[in-house]
LUMPATOR-317254 format. One line per 3 residues: number of its first residue (from 0); their letters; for each residue z, y, x of C-alpha. Coordinates in nm, 4 decimals. Example, Ala and Ser with C-alpha at 12.3 -4.5 7.8 and 13.67 -1.06 7.14 Angstrom:
0 = as = 0.7800,-0.4500,1.2300 ~ 0.7140,-0.1060,1.3670
This chain:
0 = qhq = 1.6541,-2.3906,1.5200 ~ 1.7063,-2.1871,1.2074 ~ 1.6618,-1.8135,1.2263
3 = hqh = 1.8781,-1.5730,1.0280 ~ 1.6959,-1.2576,0.9249 ~ 1.8258,-0.9803,0.7038
6 = qmi = 1.5364,-0.8592,0.4921 ~ 1.4944,-0.6093,0.2132 ~ 1.2429,-0.6311,-0.0680
9 = llv = 1.1096,-0.3351,-0.2624 ~ 1.0910,-0.4597,-0.6200 ~ 0.7521,-0.3442,-0.7370
12 = rst = 0.6721,-0.6588,-0.9315 ~ 0.9067,-0.9337,-1.0383 ~ 0.6658,-1.1988,-0.9107
15 = llh = 0.7463,-1.1172,-0.5475 ~ 1.1192,-1.1278,-0.6104 ~ 1.0967,-1.4775,-0.7566
18 = cll = 0.8667,-1.5937,-0.4760 ~ 1.1291,-1.4879,-0.2208 ~ 1.4029,-1.6627,-0.4194
21 = efq = 1.1939,-1.9805,-0.4123 ~ 1.1237,-1.9430,-0.0391 ~ 1.4941,-1.8873,0.0235
24 = rkl = 1.5720,-2.2202,-0.1427 ~ 1.3000,-2.4265,0.0282 ~ 1.2092,-2.2793,0.3671
27 = pik = 1.3892,-2.3931,0.6842 ~ 1.4052,-2.0285,0.8000 ~ 1.7266,-1.8699,0.6753
30 = fef = 1.7123,-1.5111,0.5521 ~ 1.8833,-1.2733,0.3127 ~ 1.7232,-0.9971,0.1110
33 = evc = 1.8176,-0.7035,-0.1036 ~ 1.6240,-0.5237,-0.3743 ~ 1.5258,-0.1584,-0.3942
36 = tid = 1.3623,0.0514,-0.6659 ~ 1.2687,0.4194,-0.6363 ~ 1.3089,0.6059,-0.9666
39 = pmt = 1.0992,0.9282,-0.9511 ~ 1.2875,1.0602,-1.2557 ~ 0.9936,1.1294,-1.4822
42 = psf = 0.9857,1.0550,-1.8568 ~ 0.6691,0.8472,-1.8169 ~ 0.8342,0.5901,-1.5918
45 = dps = 1.1764,0.4383,-1.6512 ~ 1.2667,0.1435,-1.4280 ~ 1.6333,0.1444,-1.5353
48 = pli = 1.5966,-0.1820,-1.7388 ~ 1.5714,-0.3541,-1.4010 ~ 1.9368,-0.2720,-1.3249
51 = pyi = 2.0944,-0.5382,-1.5537 ~ 1.8144,-0.7826,-1.4759 ~ 1.8713,-0.7710,-1.0978
54 = asl = 2.2470,-0.7867,-1.1575 ~ 2.1981,-1.1081,-1.3568 ~ 2.0365,-1.2651,-1.0489
57 = glk = 2.3362,-1.1797,-0.8334 ~ 2.1366,-0.9739,-0.5828 ~ 2.2405,-0.6551,-0.4072
60 = yhy = 2.0423,-0.3726,-0.5682 ~ 1.9625,-0.0249,-0.4376 ~ 1.8533,0.1937,-0.7275
63 = ird = 1.7499,0.5308,-0.5817 ~ 1.6908,0.8282,-0.8096 ~ 1.4704,1.0940,-0.6501
66 = niv = 1.3024,1.3684,-0.8499 ~ 0.9773,1.3415,-0.6558 ~ 0.7519,1.5041,-0.9148
69 = era = 0.9737,1.8117,-0.9523 ~ 1.0001,1.8545,-0.5746 ~ 0.6213,1.8239,-0.5454
72 = nvs = 0.5828,2.1400,-0.7555 ~ 0.7454,2.3539,-0.4844 ~ 0.6833,2.1601,-0.1625
75 = gkn = 0.3299,2.2802,-0.0948 ~ 0.2146,2.5792,0.1077 ~ 0.4116,2.8968,0.0304
78 = gqv = 0.6284,2.7089,-0.2162 ~ 0.3349,2.6056,-0.4324 ~ 0.2531,2.2629,-0.5767
81 = vts = 0.1439,2.0041,-0.3195 ~ -0.2297,1.9427,-0.2834 ~ -0.1929,1.5657,-0.3231
84 = lcs = 0.0851,1.4244,-0.5365 ~ -0.0107,1.0690,-0.4312 ~ 0.0334,1.1487,-0.0622
87 = fca = 0.3579,1.3418,-0.1182 ~ 0.5031,1.0649,-0.3355 ~ 0.4168,0.7994,-0.0756
90 = rmk = 0.5886,0.9990,0.2012 ~ 0.9018,1.0543,-0.0069 ~ 0.9214,0.6870,-0.1004
93 = rgn = 0.8810,0.5802,0.2618 ~ 1.1619,0.8156,0.3614 ~ 1.3894,0.6647,0.0978
96 = lya = 1.3005,0.3107,0.1963 ~ 1.3164,0.3467,0.5742 ~ 1.6053,0.5867,0.6270
99 = sta = 1.8130,0.5785,0.3096 ~ 1.8010,0.2056,0.2446 ~ 1.6652,-0.0228,0.5173
102 = rkn = 1.8404,0.1303,0.8194 ~ 2.1684,0.1971,0.6404 ~ 2.1842,-0.1663,0.5301
105 = ncn = 2.0630,-0.3210,0.8584 ~ 1.7425,-0.4555,0.7071 ~ 1.4724,-0.5244,0.9645
108 = klv = 1.1883,-0.6029,0.7213 ~ 1.0504,-0.4221,0.4198 ~ 0.8589,-0.6474,0.1793
111 = laq = 0.6103,-0.4799,-0.0560 ~ 0.4194,-0.6350,-0.3448 ~ 0.0675,-0.4898,-0.3270
114 = hld = -0.1944,-0.7488,-0.4209 ~ -0.5630,-0.8062,-0.3450 ~ -0.6805,-0.5696,-0.6198
117 = dca = -0.4689,-0.2901,-0.4669 ~ -0.6170,-0.3537,-0.1217 ~ -0.9736,-0.3584,-0.2567
120 = esf = -0.9210,-0.0302,-0.4409 ~ -0.7678,0.1322,-0.1323 ~ -1.0606,0.0149,0.0807
123 = fms = -1.3249,0.1694,-0.1464 ~ -1.1248,0.4908,-0.1896 ~ -1.1009,0.5274,0.1890
126 = lmh = -1.4685,0.4441,0.2322 ~ -1.5980,0.6839,-0.0324 ~ -1.3638,0.9795,0.0173
129 = ngc = -1.2543,0.9657,0.3823 ~ -1.5409,0.7906,0.5555 ~ -1.2990,0.5360,0.7050
132 = irt = -1.3008,0.1566,0.7034 ~ -0.9371,0.0775,0.6305 ~ -0.6980,-0.0599,0.3705
135 = mka = -0.3316,-0.1569,0.3388 ~ -0.1977,-0.3666,0.6266 ~ -0.0692,-0.7159,0.5582
138 = hyq = 0.1910,-0.6817,0.8349 ~ 0.2756,-0.3927,1.0652 ~ 0.5634,-0.2252,1.2441
141 = ina = 0.6506,0.1364,1.1654 ~ 0.6218,0.3940,1.4452 ~ 0.9961,0.3962,1.5110
144 = gdi = 0.9692,0.0258,1.5915 ~ 1.2820,-0.0884,1.4091 ~ 1.1317,-0.2019,1.0764
147 = svi = 0.8414,-0.4353,1.0002 ~ 0.6494,-0.3982,0.6743 ~ 0.4932,-0.7090,0.5195
150 = rpm = 0.2818,-0.7597,0.2079 ~ 0.2870,-1.1327,0.1223 ~ 0.0738,-1.0956,-0.1925
153 = vyc = -0.2395,-0.9364,-0.0413 ~ -0.4476,-1.2501,-0.1054 ~ -0.3317,-1.2813,-0.4692
156 = res = -0.5179,-1.1342,-0.7634 ~ -0.3386,-0.8988,-1.0002 ~ -0.4310,-1.1254,-1.2928
159 = lmt = -0.2453,-1.4163,-1.1273 ~ 0.0708,-1.2083,-1.1012 ~ 0.0324,-1.0830,-1.4582
162 = dfv = 0.0044,-1.4402,-1.5881 ~ 0.3177,-1.5393,-1.3937 ~ 0.5133,-1.2508,-1.5467
165 = kqn = 0.4046,-1.3409,-1.9006 ~ 0.4711,-1.7128,-1.8611 ~ 0.8218,-1.6516,-1.7296
168 = nlp = 0.9040,-1.3595,-1.9604 ~ 0.9921,-1.1294,-1.6711 ~ 1.0696,-0.7595,-1.7271
171 = vin = 0.7651,-0.5310,-1.7116 ~ 0.7758,-0.1646,-1.6067 ~ 0.4432,-0.0073,-1.6923
174 = enc = 0.2900,0.1945,-1.4086 ~ 0.4808,0.2815,-1.0931 ~ 0.2934,0.5831,-0.9559
177 = pac = 0.3976,0.9246,-1.0921 ~ 0.0579,1.0686,-0.9979 ~ -0.1112,0.8506,-1.2582
180 = fee = 0.1152,0.9062,-1.5575 ~ -0.0616,1.1778,-1.7519 ~ -0.4294,1.1481,-1.6497
183 = pke = -0.6664,0.8956,-1.4921 ~ -0.6740,0.9169,-1.1149 ~ -0.9047,0.7826,-0.8467
186 = rar = -0.7355,0.4432,-0.8188 ~ -0.7876,0.3882,-1.1915 ~ -1.1554,0.4756,-1.1505
189 = mkk = -1.1903,0.2315,-0.8618 ~ -1.0264,-0.0395,-1.0706 ~ -1.2839,0.0169,-1.3460
192 = lls = -1.5704,0.0196,-1.0958 ~ -1.4668,-0.3147,-0.9446 ~ -1.4066,-0.4604,-1.2899
195 = ree = -1.7625,-0.3742,-1.3912 ~ -1.9016,-0.5287,-1.0726 ~ -1.6958,-0.8425,-1.1290
198 = tly = -1.8800,-0.9066,-1.4561 ~ -2.2034,-0.9276,-1.2520 ~ -2.0551,-1.0941,-0.9420
201 = pni = -1.7598,-1.3159,-1.0453 ~ -1.6721,-1.3950,-0.6819 ~ -1.6649,-1.0330,-0.5673
204 = hdn = -1.2914,-1.0306,-0.4906 ~ -1.3190,-1.3510,-0.2846 ~ -1.5891,-1.1809,-0.0772
207 = irr = -1.3830,-0.8614,-0.0499 ~ -1.0810,-1.0631,0.0647 ~ -1.2790,-1.2254,0.3462
210 = sli = -1.4212,-0.8864,0.4457 ~ -1.0777,-0.7220,0.4536 ~ -0.9021,-0.9820,0.6705
213 = pim = -0.9972,-0.8141,1.0045 ~ -0.8919,-0.4626,0.8972 ~ -0.5601,-0.5859,0.7548
216 = hdd = -0.4574,-0.6544,1.1150 ~ -0.2110,-0.4047,1.2609 ~ -0.4279,-0.3169,1.5633
219 = msg = -0.7619,-0.2776,1.3883 ~ -0.7232,0.0809,1.2575 ~ -0.6701,0.2175,1.6076
222 = ilk = -0.9616,0.0146,1.7460 ~ -1.2004,0.1313,1.4738 ~ -1.0872,0.4924,1.5077
225 = cyt = -1.1442,0.4934,1.8856 ~ -1.4855,0.3283,1.8462 ~ -1.5911,0.5752,1.5758
228 = eea = -1.4810,0.8786,1.7784 ~ -1.6581,0.7448,2.0867 ~ -1.9795,0.6744,1.8932
231 = vak = -1.9775,1.0185,1.7270 ~ -1.9128,1.1942,2.0587 ~ -2.1921,1.0001,2.2249
234 = srk = -2.4386,1.0809,1.9460 ~ -2.3618,1.4522,1.9814 ~ -2.4216,1.4490,2.3559
237 = epg = -2.7480,1.2551,2.3486 ~ -3.0459,1.4238,2.1732 ~ -3.2685,1.2074,1.9571
240 = pgk = -3.6103,1.0839,2.0789 ~ -3.7946,1.3629,1.8956 ~ -3.5775,1.6388,2.0406
243 = knk = -3.5978,1.4859,2.3916 ~ -3.9801,1.4738,2.3832 ~ -3.9961,1.8313,2.2534
246 = knk = -3.7646,1.9481,2.5322 ~ -3.9738,1.7719,2.7985 ~ -4.2911,1.9309,2.6600
249 = lnk = -4.1362,2.2779,2.6761 ~ -4.0313,2.2179,3.0369 ~ -4.3874,2.1172,3.1309
252 = d = -4.5318,2.4285,2.9621
């Protein structure tokens, strides 16, 4: 029995769009999808060339202009600039995708194009700066419960997608994060770090992929968080062997 699902794709990279077009032609599961691009309205990033390209494919296109960078300058505490442009930008984009586009157009799935390199960088950023073992989820449902988010390309290397774009002469929009336009940011540093390690360990991303599979699961973040909190609380309640012996000695004296 064929299923009919109305899905929306966020066009981050043209490779994902063409993969879905191919799936639509060949898979027994019937689905529709629409395309969405968020334009943060900054001179360093202009995705407008995608408008005629998507039109040439005959797809419904949601091109949303949102001056995210300008709003970030006054959306912090006491009307000041936000402390993290990356975090603010991500929240604004999610709002546009969930409320302004997906729900209004009855789309029950949001398809994003992050690849394995993105997931590896996110993992090391979380590990080094937040002390958390986590990365982007391959498939999860948002808190409201009405939209599922999937990332079909999480096992694919960025270089594979780049080669596909070049071979098929697809349109390229350089950089899609307004936080990284004018100066190197942490993700760029992580990319360089992993690139250096890859020269020594050519299979590093294969090993990272296998390591990330458990934490890409929707339930794993909550499980790890509960376990960590429980372990930390337990360690605070129980004194170490040295402290316990010292306490017993004092009691005897």
